[in-house]
C-alpha positions as CSV (number, residue, x, y, z in Angstrom):
1,M,18.6,4.7,39.7
2,I,15.0,3.8,39.8
3,I,12.1,5.3,42.3
4,V,9.3,3.8,42.9
5,V,6.8,5.6,44.6
6,T,3.9,3.5,46.1
7,G,0.8,3.0,47.8
8,V,-2.8,2.3,47.6
9,S,-5.1,4.5,45.1
10,G,-5.6,7.8,46.0
11,S,-2.3,8.4,48.2
12,G,-1.1,10.2,45.8
13,K,1.6,8.6,43.9
14,S,1.1,10.2,40.4
15,T,1.1,13.6,41.8
16,V,4.2,12.8,43.8
17,G,5.7,10.9,41.0
18,K,5.4,14.0,38.6
19,L,7.1,16.3,41.0
20,L,9.6,14.1,41.7
21,A,10.8,13.3,38.4
22,A,10.5,16.9,37.4
23,R,12.9,18.0,40.2
24,L,15.3,14.8,39.6
25,S,15.3,15.8,35.7
26,I,14.3,12.3,35.0
27,P,11.4,10.6,33.3
28,F,8.4,9.7,34.8
29,L,6.1,6.6,34.4
30,D,2.4,5.7,35.8
31,A,1.9,2.0,35.9
32,D,-1.9,2.7,35.5
33,D,-0.9,3.4,31.9
34,F,0.2,-0.5,31.9
35,H,-3.3,-2.0,32.5
36,P,-4.8,-3.7,30.0
37,I,-8.4,-2.7,29.0
38,K,-9.9,-5.5,30.9
39,N,-8.2,-4.9,33.8
40,V,-9.7,-1.1,33.9
41,E,-12.8,-2.4,33.0
42,K,-13.2,-4.8,35.6
43,M,-12.1,-1.6,38.4
44,R,-14.8,1.0,36.6
45,L,-17.1,-1.9,37.5
46,A,-16.0,-1.7,41.1
47,L,-14.8,-5.1,40.9
48,P,-10.7,-5.4,42.5
49,L,-8.0,-6.9,40.6
50,N,-6.8,-10.5,41.6
51,D,-3.0,-11.7,41.4
52,E,-4.1,-13.2,38.0
53,D,-5.1,-9.8,37.0
54,R,-2.2,-8.0,38.1
55,E,0.4,-10.6,36.0
56,P,0.6,-9.2,32.7
57,W,0.5,-5.8,33.9
58,L,3.4,-6.0,36.0
59,A,5.3,-7.7,33.5
60,S,4.7,-4.9,31.1
61,V,5.5,-2.5,33.7
62,S,8.7,-4.5,34.5
63,A,9.6,-4.6,30.9
64,A,9.4,-0.7,30.5
65,L,11.6,-0.4,33.5
66,Q,14.4,-2.5,31.9
67,G,14.3,-0.1,28.9
68,M,14.8,2.7,30.8
69,K,18.4,4.1,31.0
70,G,19.6,7.3,33.3
71,G,16.9,6.8,36.4
72,V,13.4,7.2,36.3
73,V,10.1,7.4,38.8
74,L,7.7,4.8,38.3
75,A,4.0,5.6,40.4
76,C,3.1,1.9,41.0
77,S,0.5,0.6,43.9
78,A,2.7,-2.4,44.4
79,L,0.8,-3.5,46.9
80,K,2.2,-6.9,47.8
81,E,5.7,-8.2,48.0
82,A,5.2,-10.4,45.1
83,Y,4.1,-7.6,43.0
84,R,7.1,-5.4,44.1
85,Q,9.7,-8.5,43.4
86,A,8.4,-9.0,40.1
87,L,8.9,-5.2,39.5
88,Q,12.6,-5.2,40.4
89,K,13.2,-9.1,38.6
90,G,16.1,-8.6,36.3
91,L,17.0,-4.8,36.6
92,Q,20.1,-3.6,37.1
93,E,19.8,-0.2,38.3
94,R,19.1,0.2,42.2
95,V,15.7,0.4,43.3
96,V,14.7,2.7,45.9
97,W,11.1,2.0,47.3
98,M,9.2,4.9,48.3
99,Y,5.9,4.4,50.3
100,L,3.0,6.9,50.5
101,E,1.2,6.0,54.0
102,G,-2.2,7.2,55.0
103,S,-5.5,6.2,56.6
104,E,-8.0,4.6,54.9
105,E,-10.4,7.5,56.0
106,T,-7.9,10.2,54.6
107,I,-7.6,8.5,51.3
108,L,-10.9,8.0,51.0
109,K,-11.7,11.5,50.9
110,R,-9.3,12.1,48.4
111,I,-10.8,9.7,45.9
112,Q,-13.9,10.9,46.3
113,S,-12.9,14.3,45.4
114,R,-11.6,13.7,42.4
115,S,-13.4,12.5,39.2
116,D,-10.3,11.9,36.8
117,H,-9.6,8.3,37.8
118,F,-11.0,5.0,36.6
119,M,-10.9,3.1,40.1
120,P,-13.9,4.3,42.4
121,G,-13.6,4.6,46.1
122,T,-15.5,1.9,46.4
123,L,-12.4,-0.5,45.5
124,L,-10.2,1.5,48.5
125,H,-10.9,-1.3,51.4
126,S,-9.6,-4.1,49.1
127,Q,-6.6,-2.1,48.4
128,F,-5.9,-2.0,52.0
129,A,-6.8,-5.8,52.4
130,T,-4.4,-6.7,49.7
131,L,-1.9,-4.2,51.3
132,E,1.7,-5.9,52.4
133,K,3.1,-2.6,54.1
134,P,7.0,-2.8,52.6
135,T,9.0,-3.6,55.5
136,Y,12.2,-1.8,53.6
137,G,12.3,1.4,51.7
138,Y,11.2,4.7,53.1
139,C,7.6,6.1,54.4
140,F,6.2,9.4,53.8
141,S,2.9,10.3,55.3
142,V,0.1,11.4,52.8
143,E,-0.8,14.2,55.5
144,K,1.7,16.4,54.0
145,P,1.1,18.5,51.0
146,P,2.8,16.8,47.7
147,A,5.4,19.4,47.6
148,V,7.2,18.5,51.2
149,I,7.2,15.2,50.7
150,V,8.8,15.3,47.2
151,D,11.2,17.7,49.4
152,E,11.5,14.8,52.0
153,M,12.3,12.3,48.9
154,I,14.9,14.4,47.4
155,K,16.6,14.6,51.1
156,T,16.6,11.0,51.3
157,I,17.9,10.6,47.8
158,D,20.8,13.2,48.2
159,E,21.9,10.9,51.3
160,L,21.5,8.1,49.6
161,R,23.9,9.2,47.1
162,I,26.5,10.2,49.7
163,T,26.7,7.1,51.3
164,T,26.9,4.7,47.9
């Protein structure tokens, strides 16, 4: 099973994804690690990425997923449906989408309190403008602590295993 934790920047994808992977004893991948240097530099300059910028990034992430066997948790914004389709193209394993949802105001406060990420809070609005909220998968509120979100995700995964 490939579990993709999605949401806008600052929603907690990496934090939740790492905790979830540890609980499931499977590898964790962060899609941010696959961005070409030019994308990172563009974001550092507070310039939003466009579809053309994201295409090679998504291809790299998808290629990495192709090589994963036995399950993985991926933290990835996957803001548009086309991006989600690109990520899962050709994957034989089941992909489960876990969307972290929160208000722009709440998430902006989080971004402003962190100093270890290349994407500035000024780009958050563009992320929400690009976002096509998934109509499938599972939605979790960012208002809850990460450990509680992970508990809810584990419960969902356990239920999925029972029904399949």
